[in-house]
Each structure stands twice: as structure tokens, then as C-alpha cells.
N, C-alpha and C positions, 0 to 999 in steps of 0.2 A: 799530846793531848786529846781527848776524844771533844768533839766537837757539839754535839746531842744537849749537856749542860750551858753549854753558851749558847744554842740558841734555842732552847728550852725557856732560859732568860730573857732574852732577847723578846720574843713573840708574847711574853707575860709582861713586857715592856713596851707595846708595839708602839704609841706616840711619842717615847720620849728615842724612839731606836729610828720611828720614820724621821723626826725630826735634825737629828743630826745624818743622817743620810739626807737630805734636801741640802745642809745648809754644806754639807761636803759637793753632792752633788752642781747646785748652786755656782762657789767657789772653785771646781775643776772647771765649770764654765768657764765663766769667766777670767780664771789667771792663762787662760791656754789660749783667748781670744784678745788677750792682752801683750802678754809674752810676744804673739804674734803680729800684731799692732805696736808692739817696741822692737822689733826686729826689724819691718818694713820702714820704721821713720830712720832708724839705724843705719840703715842701709843707704839710703835717699842723701843722709847724710853725711857718707862717706864716699857718695860718688863720686868719680874719677872728673876731673872736670877737661886735663889736657891743657889747660893753661895756668904758666910760671906764675901760681897767684903767691907766691914771696918775694915775688921780684918786681910784678906789675900797681902800679898806680894806674887811678881813672880824675880825667877832670869834668864834669859837665859846665858847659854853661848854654848860654840864650841868647840871642841878639832882641836888643827893643827897635820892637815893627821890623817891616820887610829888607834883606840887605841885597841892594844890585851887584855888589862886590862883591859876595860868599866867598865865590871859587878863590879869587885873585888871597885872599883876606888868611881864608885855608893853607894857602902854599905858605905862606907867610909864615905864619901858628906855626907851621910840620918845621919849620927850617930854625923856628927859633928856638923851639922844644929841642930838638936834634941836637941842638949846639950847645943844650946847656951840661955842666957838669955833672957827672955820674950817669947819662943817660947811657943808654944802651942802644936803643931803640925806641921810635915813638911814630905812635899810629891816630889817625881817623877815621869811624867807622857808624853806623848808622844805628848797634846796639852791641849792650856788651850783658854776659854773662850776669846770671844772679840776678837776676832786677824782674821784674813782674808783668812785664809786656815785649814781643817781640815780633821779627817782619816775620811771616809764616806765607805758605805758596803752596800750591798742589805742586806735583810733579807726574808726572802723565810717560807713558815709555812706546807711545808709539801718536803721531800728530791726530787724529780723532777720537780719541778713549774717551769716553760719556763720563767714565770717575773714576775719580784721579786711581793711584796704584799709592799716591800716600802720603802726608805734609811731612813737607822740611818748613825748620829754619834758615832765611839767608842774609849772611854777613857778607855786608859791601868792604872793601877789601883795596888798600892799594900796595902799594910794593914793599912797608915795610910792615904789615899785617901780622902773618905768621913767627917771623920773627920777633914780635912785641909780647905776642900774649903765645907763641912757644910752643905750639901745637906742631908734633913730628910726625914727616915726610917720610910715610911706609911703604907706599907704592906710586910710581913716577915720579910730576918734578914740582915747583914752582911753578908760577907765572910767567911767563917771558915777558920782558918790555912792553914788547908792541901789541900783548893778547889786552893791556888795559883801556878801559875808557872812562869817557866823562858824566857821570850824573846826566848834568844838563841837554848831554847829548841824549840819553837815551832818555830823557824825561818830556824831548820837548811833542808838542802835537807833531802828530802823522807823521812819527819818529822812523827809521828805516834800520836804527843802529841794531843791531845783536848782540850778543852775551856770544861771544865766542868761544872760552872754556868754561870748567869749573872746578874748584876740586871739592873734595867731601871728604865724609868722616869714613872708619872702617864700620862702623856697624849699619850706613845707609847703604854703603855698597854692597854687603853684606845681604840686606832685605834686597835691593837692586837684583842685586845679580849671584844669588846663593852657588856659592862652589866655584866661582868665573873670577877671573881678572877682571876688574871695575876702569882702569886705566885702559882708553882708547877706545869705547863708547859713549854711547849717548846717549839723551835723552829729553825728554819735552818739558820748559817750566814755564819762563815769560818768553813772549815772544812765539811765535810761529815755527823757528827755526832749531832743528835739535843744539843742545848743548854738550860738548864733545866734555869727556870725563881725563884734566890730565892729571892731578893729583892724590890721593888719598892720603889720611892723616892721622894717627891713631886714635885720640878724643878730641869731640870739643861740643863739648855740652850746648842743646838748648839754653837760652836766655830765662827759661819760662818752662813751668809742665804742663802745659799744652803739649795734648799727646798720649801726652800717661806717661809711663816705668817706664815702656817698649820703648817709644817715640826719644828720649829724653839726651840720645846721640843724634838725633837724627840733624844733620848739620853740613851745612853749604855753606863757600865760599862762592860767591864772584869780583873777581876784577874790577872793580869799582869805582871812579877818583870819587866819592864826595863831599860837599861839602862841608861845615862844622856845623852847618844850621838846619842838617839832614840828622836830628837826634844831638849835636855839640858834645859829639864822648871823643874826646879824644885821651891815650892810653897812651903810658909810659913803661917804658921796664930799665929798672936798673940794680941796683946789688941791695940785699932783705937790707941791709943796716943803714942804706943812704936813701929809704924811701919815701921819709920825711921831711927829709933835706929837700932832694927832688919835687915834692908835690906842690911845698910853699914857693920852691923857684917854682918852680909849672903855672900858678895860681898866682903869678908876681907880673911872668912875663906875658903872661895871657892878658892882662890888665892896662900891659905898657902897651903891646900890637892892638887891642882895640878894645878904646877905651868905654864905645858903647854897647859894650855886653853887659851881662850877669852872672856872677859864677854861682852857679847850684851849688851851693856849701855842702847843703845836708847829702848829694850824691855824688861830692870829692870823698873819694876817702881811696884808700889800699883797697887791691882784688881780697884780700883777706876780709877785711871787715865788712866788704858788700857779702860777703859769700856769709859769715855770721848772721849779720842781721836776715838775711835770704830766708836763714834754716832755724830762725830764731822761734818761730809757732813748732817747728817741727822736735826742738831742744824740752821746749814747753809741756809736748804731750809727751813726748818721754819721760823726763823725771813725774808727770804728775797721773801715766799710767805704775808707774811705781808704787810711786803712796797708795796709789785705789790696791794695787798690788801688797805689797803691804800689810796694809790697814783689814782687809779681806780676811790674811791669813790669821793675821792676829787677834782676828774676833772671831774667826775659825776656832783659832786653835781657846779660844777660852771659853766659847759653847764646847768643846768639849773636855774642857778642863771638869767647866761647871758640871757638868753631867755624870764623866767620872766621878768626879765627889761624892755630887746625888748620889749616884746607887752605892759609891761605898760606905756610906751614913745608915742608906737603907737594908744592907746586905752585912752588916756588923756581921749580927749572930750566922750567921753564914758561913763568911768567912771566917771564925770561931770555929764552930764546927766540924769545918774542913782541919783546921790547923791542930785541934785536939785529937781528929785522927792520920793525921801522920802528915797533912801538906808541909811541904816546906813553903817559906818564902818564896824562891826562882817559884814556882808553878802557881802560889796564888798573883804572882807578876805578872807573869806568863799568858797566865790565866786572863785581864783585863788588856792584855799588848795584843792578845791575839782577837778578843772583840772587836775592840777596839779597831780591825784591820781588817774581821769583816765589815767592818761597817764602812769602811773607808771605801771598803772594794769595789759593794755595791752602790754610794754615790760617785766614785769617778767613772765605773763604766755606768753612767748614769748620765755623768754631768760630760762624759764626751759626745755622747748624743747630741748632750744640751748648742756643747761646743761648738758641732757643725751645722746647728738649729741657727744660730746664732751668727756664724760664719756665711751664711747664705742669708739672708736678712743684715749685713752690713756687703755681698756684695755687690747685695740690689742697689741697695740707698747708696753707698759710694764709692762704686766699682775695683772695692778692693779684690787680689787676687784671690783663688781657695785656700782654704787655712794647711797647710805642709803638715803631714800624718804627726811628723819626727818633734812638732807643739804638743802635743797630746801625752808621750812617755814625758817628756819633761814634766806636762806640771802632773800625772800621776804618783810621778817617784816623789816630788815638792809634799804628795798632801798625804802620804802614805808614812814619810819623814814629818812630817810636823805631827799627826795623828799620835806616833811614838811617841815622840817627844813630850803631847803635851798631854799625854794619855802614863806618862812616869810615873808622877812626881802622886799622883790621886791614887795608883799604882798600889806607888810605894811604902805610902801610908795602909793602903789595904793588906801589902803583906806582913807592915808589922804589929797588925791587931794580934798578940799572946791569945793560946789556947785557953785562959783562964777566962778569958770573956764568956766563952761559951757555954763554961759550968757556971757562972755568975748570973746568964740569961735563960737561963732551959727552966 
């Protein structure tokens, strides 16, 4: 098919053609960025936590006033919780995954370093921490019994107690010691003494998003026995089918063991529930963006259908003449589809440039990564297919104009 008649017709209808091109360009730019944001959110929602989420439950409580006997009460709590039917392991810690607050600190490679190498989160753990949450040791070992220290001794004024060892995530190990074995090496964080790495776990997510996506697994575990008053987080591991039973029994046991404390029921949930609540806004954003894409594509399709229908009415005589001169229905149909393809191609080319412009703006304001090139062909193919589908019915009506129309209208 010769393109000259099509281009000639489009040049005679510059305004209508320009509107379609602009509509497709805007749709392409918005769709590409929306798809990118959807992919980004889904990737975030599906991040591996390293936690046995389908087996872990959390009970959070707080004391009434200052508890001078918090250490002893914590030991009693743990002994009670570990003795409950169905409990595989139980621990108390300063923080848990999938919350909006976390303990964070700087990590330095030398003692007198002015600028920190990076920031990482700190889990304070007793002997059953790893067994309860479920991170797997991929290098080194767990903490030895003589490595655990008490929070009260570490937090005391003029304390000389130092942290003897640490377990870090593989992500943090690769960042600090790229291409090397991290076990046995040291870094500086709390205090003036180096902290020796004794183990590496495969995954352990940070409790919050501090540090951005690249640092979501910059986590380290210190062998520190903490009292319940430092966060009030008890974690228990059980079989998936017994979580509700164990959670109810744990709450009752803690209430009996320390009646002068308040169970924070809104935060006492399974780990899966904590994760679901944590990513609720991300799921809502995904569905919102999906709705925006669908609405935008519908509007674009209606615009193409409307313009194509208008052009069919305006060019009825021209179509009839072509049919009278021997043009087949297939040729008329291909004429309008080719015309739409040319308009869509121009619009998509402009839309790709606009997509990068929007992405640059988002990068500057919301610290998003650069738009991957893979989203551009996805958006282009979607709009090409949409254009061909939208123009099909008006083009089919145009192809159905009988040659007799030309003789009646001349």
C-alpha cells in the first residue's frame, strides 16, 4: 500500500491528527511510568524477609511505669512461653520486621573514620533469636553461650563492656567485603572496640525502609539479652496451623506472669498479618495505578474510535469512489489501520521522550530509580495493539460502503 495518499489525507486534517498523536504520546508516557511504578511496588511487596513468616507470632506489651525488675520478669516470661504447648522457640528482642520504626547505627571500617561506610539496623538477640525468626546461617556459626552480654551492663554509665561478636546478612557482608569471606573480619559500630563477624545469614529484612531499597537487608544481630521493657517484643515460633492457639495462650500467660503490664492488642499478630499491614499502602498503590492505566487506555481507545468514525463519515464519498474503482474491502480496512499505525508510531515516539522526562522528575522528587528501557517497548506494543483494535470497527464500517454510494453522491 502506498503511504502517499495516507500522508496527504493526514496533512489535510492536521488538527485531528495532532490531537490523536498527543493523546497517544501522553498515554504512552503515563503508562510506561505507571507500569514501572507497579513493578517497583510488586518487587517491594515480594521482598524476601528471611523470617519464617507462616510460623512466627508476635506479642507486644508495655509496662506501667518503670519496672526495676524487668530483667528477672523477662527471664520468667521466656521460660513460661517456651513451655507452652506447640511453641518451638521463643525470644525477646528490641525490634521486629515489618514495622515503621527501627534501631539503626553507622558501620565503619576503621576506628577513626570520619564518614560512616553505611547505616545498618541492629537486632539484639538472645540464644533463641535465630531459631525463632528462622534466618539461615550460610557462613560461620551462631553465637557461643559465653558471647551473650546483658543490656543493663552495656547501657550502664561509664560501661566498659564491648560487643564481642556479630552476625550479619549476606547483603551487608557483600557490601562491606565484596568478593571476600566476611567471617572472622571486623568493623566498628558501637563503642571503640572492633566487632568480629562470626556468622552470616542469607536474609534478614530491616524493620523499616530507612536506607532505601538497596539497603533493605543491611541488618546485623548483636548477642545482647534485653529486657521486655526495651520494645516489649516477644516472638514465638510454632506450627502454621497452631498460630492462633499459641498467640492466645501466650497473651494469657504473659498477663498472669506480669499483671501490671498492658498487652498492645493492635500489634499482637502473626508475622504474616504484620507484613500484610506493612505493605497495605503498596498494594493500594498498585491497584490505583492499574485503574489509572485501564482508564487511560479506555479514554485513548474511545478517542481513536471517535476520530476514526468521524473520518469515515467525512470520507464516505472518497471511500465509495475507491470501491467503485476496484478497491476491495480488505484494502479499505488496511488503509485505516495503516493510517492509525502511523499516528500511533509518531505518538509513541514522542511518548517515550516524555516518559523519560516524567521519570527524571520522579527521580528528583521521590528518589526512584531510572526507568528501565524494558518498559518502553511494553508500553509501545500495548498502544499499537490498542490503536489497531480501536480502529478496527470504524474501518470495517468504512470497508462495507458499497460502490453505489459513489454514483449517488457524485
